[in-house]
N, C-alpha and C positions, 0 to 999 in steps of 0.2 A: 583527209584521205581523198584520193582521186575517186570520182564517181564510179568508174569501172571497177576499181578494187573494192569499193564499198558494196557494189552490187554483187560481186563474186562472194564476198564474205557473208553478206546477208543470205544469199542463196545457200551457201555451204552450211551455215548454222541452222537453217530451216530444214535441212536434209541430212540425216545422220550418215548416210553412205557418202554423200559429197563431202561432209566434214572429215570423214576418215581419209578419203582420197586427197583432200587438200592438205591435211597434216602430213601424209606420206610424201606428197610432192615437196612441201616445204623442207622436210627433213632431208630428202635426196638432194634438193637444190643447195642446201647448206653444206652437205658433204662434198658436193662438186666444188664449191668455192673454197672450202677448207683444203681440199686436195690441190687446187690451183695455188693457194698461198704456200702450202708446203713445198710444192715443186719449185716455185719461184725462189723461196728462201733457201732451199737445198742446192740451188744452182750456184750459190756464192761460196767463197772459201770459208766464210764464217759459219759456224754451226748454227742451225736455226733454233729459235727458242721453243720451249714446250708450247704446243698449240691445243692442249686439252681445254675443253669447254668449262670444266669445273676443277677446282683444286680441293683436295682433301687435306685436312689439318696434318695428318701424319706424313704427307708428302713434302712438307715445308723444307726439311733438310735437303731433299733431293733437288728442289728447284731454287734454293737460296742463291747459288752463284748466278744463275740465269736472271733472276729477279734483280739482283744487284747490278749486273751488267747492263740491264735496261734502265737503270737509274731509279728503280722503285725499291720499296721496302715492304716486307710482309705486313707490318702494322698499318701502312697507308692503304693497302689493298683490303685487308680484313681487320678493321679496328676492333679492339677488345670491347665487348659490350658490358 
């Protein structure tokens, strides 16, 4: 980890308020990039894939075609334990 990033994280974890602000910033930054990805994918003629951060088991039928189109299968993503 870069020294500056390590310093920021150390300071954040030593201060509950800074920790709260750091997590809020990371969440907002993540949403920003997710929006960028969605905008870029939506600009094409091909429908964009589902960009959810997590997949629920009961959503498998809904996303099956998209997963197959990407060359994946549900078992490879979520192996049966």
